[in-house]
C-alpha positions in Angstrom: 32.0 -65.1 -53.2 31.0 -62.1 -52.2 28.3 -59.6 -54.7 29.2 -56.5 -56.0 26.0 -54.3 -55.8 27.9 -52.8 -59.3 27.7 -56.0 -61.2 24.3 -58.4 -62.1 22.3 -59.4 -59.6 22.1 -63.2 -58.3 19.8 -63.5 -61.1 21.7 -62.3 -63.9 20.2 -58.7 -64.1 22.1 -55.5 -63.9 21.7 -53.6 -60.6 21.3 -50.3 -62.1 18.4 -47.7 -61.3 15.8 -46.7 -64.0 16.9 -43.9 -65.9 14.0 -41.1 -65.3 14.7 -39.5 -68.4 14.4 -42.6 -70.6 11.0 -43.3 -68.9 9.7 -40.1 -69.9 10.8 -40.6 -73.8 9.2 -43.6 -73.8 6.0 -42.2 -73.2 5.9 -39.1 -75.6 7.1 -41.9 -78.1 3.8 -43.5 -77.3 1.5 -40.5 -77.5 3.3 -38.2 -79.9 5.2 -40.8 -82.5 2.7 -40.0 -84.9 3.3 -36.3 -85.1 7.5 -37.5 -85.7 6.7 -39.3 -89.5 5.2 -37.3 -92.3 1.6 -37.5 -93.1 1.9 -40.1 -95.7 3.7 -42.3 -93.6 1.7 -45.3 -93.3 3.6 -46.5 -90.3 3.4 -43.1 -88.4 -0.4 -42.8 -89.1 -0.9 -46.4 -87.5 0.6 -45.1 -84.4 -1.3 -42.1 -83.7 -4.5 -44.4 -83.9 -2.9 -46.9 -81.9 -2.0 -44.4 -79.2 -5.5 -42.3 -79.1 -7.1 -45.8 -78.8 -5.4 -46.5 -75.3 -6.0 -42.6 -74.5 -9.6 -43.3 -74.9 -9.9 -46.7 -72.7 -7.7 -44.5 -70.3 -10.3 -41.8 -70.5 -13.3 -44.4 -69.9 -11.7 -45.9 -66.7 -11.3 -42.3 -65.4 -14.8 -41.3 -66.0 -16.0 -44.7 -64.3 -13.7 -44.3 -61.5 -14.9 -40.6 -61.1 -18.5 -41.7 -61.3 -18.2 -44.5 -58.9 -16.5 -42.2 -56.4 -19.7 -39.8 -56.7 -22.2 -42.9 -55.9 -23.6 -43.1 -52.4 -26.1 -45.6 -50.9 -28.0 -43.4 -48.0 -29.9 -45.4 -45.0 -33.8 -44.5 -45.0 -33.3 -42.3 -41.7 -30.2 -40.4 -43.1 -29.8 -37.2 -44.8 -26.6 -35.2 -46.3 -26.4 -32.0 -47.2 -24.1 -31.2 -50.3 -21.7 -28.1 -50.4 -20.8 -27.0 -54.4 -17.7 -24.9 -54.3 -18.1 -24.6 -50.7 -21.9 -23.1 -51.0 -24.7 -25.0 -49.9 -26.9 -27.1 -52.6 -29.1 -29.5 -51.8 -29.6 -32.7 -49.3 -29.4 -36.1 -50.2 -32.2 -38.1 -49.5 -32.7 -42.0 -49.1 -31.7 -44.4 -52.0 -28.9 -44.4 -54.2 -27.7 -40.8 -54.7 -24.5 -39.1 -56.8 -22.5 -36.2 -56.0 -19.2 -34.8 -58.0 -16.6 -35.3 -56.4 -13.9 -33.2 -55.5 -16.7 -30.2 -57.0 -19.1 -31.1 -54.2 -18.3 -31.6 -50.7 -20.8 -34.0 -48.1 -20.9 -31.3 -45.4 -22.9 -33.3 -42.5 -24.9 -36.5 -42.8 -27.2 -37.3 -39.9 -29.8 -39.5 -39.1 -32.9 -37.7 -38.3 -35.3 -40.2 -37.3 -32.9 -40.8 -34.3 -33.9 -39.9 -30.8 -31.2 -37.6 -29.1 -31.4 -37.1 -25.2 -29.4 -35.4 -22.7 -29.9 -34.5 -19.0 -29.5 -30.9 -17.5 -29.0 -30.8 -13.7 -29.1 -27.5 -12.2 -30.7 -25.6 -9.6 -33.6 -23.4 -9.9 -35.2 -20.0 -7.8 -39.2 -20.4 -7.6 -41.4 -17.9 -7.2 -41.7 -17.9 -3.5 -37.7 -17.3 -3.4 -36.9 -21.3 -2.6 -34.1 -23.2 -4.1 -34.5 -26.7 -5.4 -32.2 -28.9 -7.5 -33.6 -30.0 -10.6 -32.9 -32.6 -13.2 -34.3 -31.8 -16.4 -34.2 -34.9 -19.4 -34.9 -33.6 -22.6 -35.5 -35.8 -25.7 -35.4 -34.2 -29.4 -34.7 -34.8 -33.3 -33.8 -33.3 -36.2 -36.8 -31.8 -38.2 -34.4 -29.9 -40.8 -30.6 -30.9 -41.4 -29.9 -27.8 -43.7 -30.9 -25.6 -40.5 -29.2 -28.0 -37.9 -26.1 -27.5 -40.0 -25.9 -24.3 -41.2 -27.9 -21.9 -38.9 -26.0 -22.7 -35.1 -22.9 -23.4 -34.6 -23.0 -26.1 -32.2 -26.7 -27.3 -32.3 -26.3 -29.3 -28.7 -24.8 -26.4 -26.6 -27.8 -24.5 -28.2 -30.4 -26.7 -27.1 -29.0 -27.1 -23.9 -29.1 -22.9 -23.2 -32.4 -23.0 -24.4 -33.4 -25.5 -22.4 -32.2 -24.0 -19.0 -33.3 -20.8 -19.9 -36.8 -22.2 -20.5 -36.3 -24.5 -16.9 -35.3 -21.0 -15.3 -38.3 -19.0 -16.8 -40.9 -21.6 -16.0 -39.9 -22.6 -12.4 -39.6 -19.2 -11.8 -43.4 -18.5 -12.4 -44.2 -21.1 -10.0 -44.4 -21.8 -6.4 -42.1 -24.8 -4.9 -44.7 -26.9 -3.4 -46.2 -27.1 -7.5 -42.8 -28.1 -8.3 -42.3 -30.6 -6.2 -46.1 -31.9 -5.8 -48.7 -32.6 -8.9 -47.7 -29.1 -10.7 -44.6 -30.9 -11.8 -46.4 -32.2 -15.2 -47.8 -28.7 -15.8 -44.6 -27.6 -15.5 -42.7 -29.7 -18.0 -45.5 -28.6 -20.3 -44.7 -25.1 -20.1 -41.0 -26.1 -20.5 -41.6 -28.2 -23.8 -43.7 -25.1 -25.2 -41.3 -22.4 -24.4 -37.9 -24.4 -25.2 -40.2 -24.9 -28.8 -40.5 -21.3 -29.3 -36.8 -20.6 -28.6 -35.7 -23.1 -31.1 -37.7 -21.6 -33.6 -36.6 -18.3 -33.5 -32.9 -19.6 -33.7 -34.2 -21.8 -36.7 -32.3 -24.8 -35.5 -34.0 -27.5 -37.2 -34.6 -29.4 -33.8 -38.0 -30.6 -32.9 -38.2 -31.7 -29.0 -40.3 -35.0 -28.7 -40.4 -34.8 -24.7 -39.5 -33.0 -21.3 -39.4 -34.7 -18.4 -38.6 -33.6 -14.5 -36.9 -36.4 -13.3 -35.6 -35.4 -10.2 -36.7 -32.4 -8.1 -35.9 -31.7 -4.0 -34.5 -28.8 -2.0 -31.2 -28.4 -0.7 -29.3 -31.3 0.9 -29.4 -28.6 3.9 -32.7 -28.1 4.2 -34.2 -31.6 3.0 -35.3 -33.1 6.5 -37.0 -30.0 7.4 -38.9 -30.1 4.1 -39.5 -33.8 4.2 -41.4 -33.1 7.6 -43.4 -30.6 6.1 -44.3 -33.7 3.2 -45.3 -35.9 5.8 -47.4 -33.1 7.6 -49.0 -32.3 4.0 -49.6 -36.0 3.2 -51.1 -36.6 6.9 -53.6 -33.5 6.3 -55.0 -35.1 2.8 -55.1 -38.6 4.2 -57.3 -37.3 7.3 -59.5 -35.2 4.7 -60.0 -38.3 2.8 -61.0 -40.2 5.4 -63.5 -37.5 6.3 -65.0 -37.3 3.1 -65.2 -40.9 3.1 -67.1 -41.1 6.6 -69.1 -38.0 5.0 -69.8 -40.0 1.9 -71.4 -42.9 4.2 -73.4 -41.1 6.3 -75.0 -38.6 4.4 -77.1 -40.9 2.0 -78.1 -42.8 5.3 -79.2 -39.5 6.7 -81.2 -38.4 3.4 -82.8 -42.0 3.4 -83.9 -42.3 7.0 -85.3 -38.2 6.3 -86.8 -39.4 3.1 -88.5 -42.3 4.8 -89.8 -40.2 7.7 -91.4 -37.9 5.0 -93.0 -40.6 3.3 -94.3 -42.0 7.0 -95.4 -38.6 7.6 -97.6 -38.5 4.3 -99.0 -41.8 4.9 -100.2 -40.5 8.1 -101.4 -37.5 7.1 -103.5 -39.1 3.9 -104.8 -41.8 6.4 -106.3 -39.2 8.7 -107.5 -37.1 6.0 -109.4 -40.3 5.0 -110.5 -41.2 8.1 -111.6 -37.6 8.9 -113.5 -37.7 5.4 -115.4 -41.2 6.1 -116.3 -39.6 9.6 -117.8 -36.6 7.9 -119.3 -38.5 5.4 -121.1 -40.8 7.8 -122.3 -37.9 10.1 -124.0 -35.9 7.1 -125.7 -39.6 6.2 -126.8 -40.1 9.9 -127.7 -36.2 9.6 -130.3 -37.6 6.8 -131.8 -40.4 8.6 -132.2 -38.2 12.0 -134.4 -35.9 10.0 -136.3 -38.5 8.3 -137.0 -39.9 12.4 -135.4 -38.5 15.0 -136.9 -40.7 17.8 -135.7 -43.7 16.4 -132.5 -42.5 15.2 -131.9 -41.1 18.8 -132.8 -44.3 19.9 -130.1 -46.3 17.8 -127.3 -43.9 18.5 -128.0 -44.5 22.2 -127.8 -48.1 22.1 -124.8 -48.3 19.7 -123.0 -45.6 22.1 -124.0 -48.5 25.1 -122.9 -51.6 23.1 -119.3 -49.5 22.5 -118.7 -48.9 26.1 -119.7 -52.2 27.3 -117.8 -53.9 25.0 -114.6 -53.1 26.4 -116.0 -53.6 30.3 -115.0 -57.5 31.8 -117.9 -57.0 34.2 -121.2 -58.3 33.4 -124.2 -57.1 35.3 -126.9 -59.8 35.4 -130.6 -58.3 36.5 -132.6 -60.8 38.4 -135.9 -60.3 38.7 -137.4 -60.4 42.1 -134.1 -59.9 43.5 -130.6 -58.2 44.0 -128.9 -57.9 40.9 -125.8 -60.1 40.2 -122.3 -59.1 39.5 -120.5 -61.6 37.4 -116.6 -61.6 36.3 -115.9 -63.8 33.8 -111.9 -65.0 34.9 -111.3 -66.7 31.8 -111.7 -63.7 29.7 -109.6 -61.5 32.1 -106.8 -63.9 31.9 -107.4 -63.9 27.9 -107.3 -60.2 28.0 -104.2 -59.9 30.3 -102.1 -62.2 27.9 -103.0 -60.5 24.9 -101.6 -57.2 26.6 -98.7 -58.9 27.7 -98.0 -59.7 23.9 
């Protein structure tokens, strides 16, 4: 059996759409039924209290829902900018916060502790009019969310352009050799200081943490020649270091030898002076004895002189009474003296 839509549905209900006017009339009777009867009617008064009771409940539910929609839990590192009727009002900090929905709007929400990074590849003209390819790495954080959100239209583009401007200015004041060798660290520090100045002028609310020149090299057309120059410079430095090392090893030895010779000379000087002073004292003492007994002293000096002369002689003269003098050669003493001379 076919089912007719105009008749009852299979469950026994009429299949007629609800009447909108009837629905509105029922709502009107629910909220305003107390006004239709007289003031002395008990039924009317009861109906009025009954409808306001439900209205109060509805109002409380709406207020609770509104308050719930306005509650926000903000993380420790996050901050949120609040606009009231399209105008800046405040910045919400971490924790449980509240704002008024519809009236207030969360304009911006950012993590202020997050370190943001970008790489800026470009080519620069140095002070000595050489072109060099540079890759700059910049790390920054948000220091003031209000300024970051309101003072500049696009903070990321702003810091990129400021970094490129600072890079061109600092690189243009330095030679190519300084940029490609040990002067890169000083150039990075100069870029950081100048970039901070630019961002402070813009009041961008950005704090630059670190600036590094990750790559710097000449253009590909001349890189081979430049590598030869760098190799020659490194050879020069290596030879200079070797020469300094050799000088540091030789100079102390030479200074030690010179000091030793000075000490030997000073010792010889002291020895000669002591011997001379001793001889002078001996001569003075001998003069005093000579003045007391000239003949005896003269004889004694003569005998001492002969003793010194003959003590070094290897020949012995024997005086033979009544005959010729005899010359004696002590061979054993001569051989012993030759052995001592050889040693």
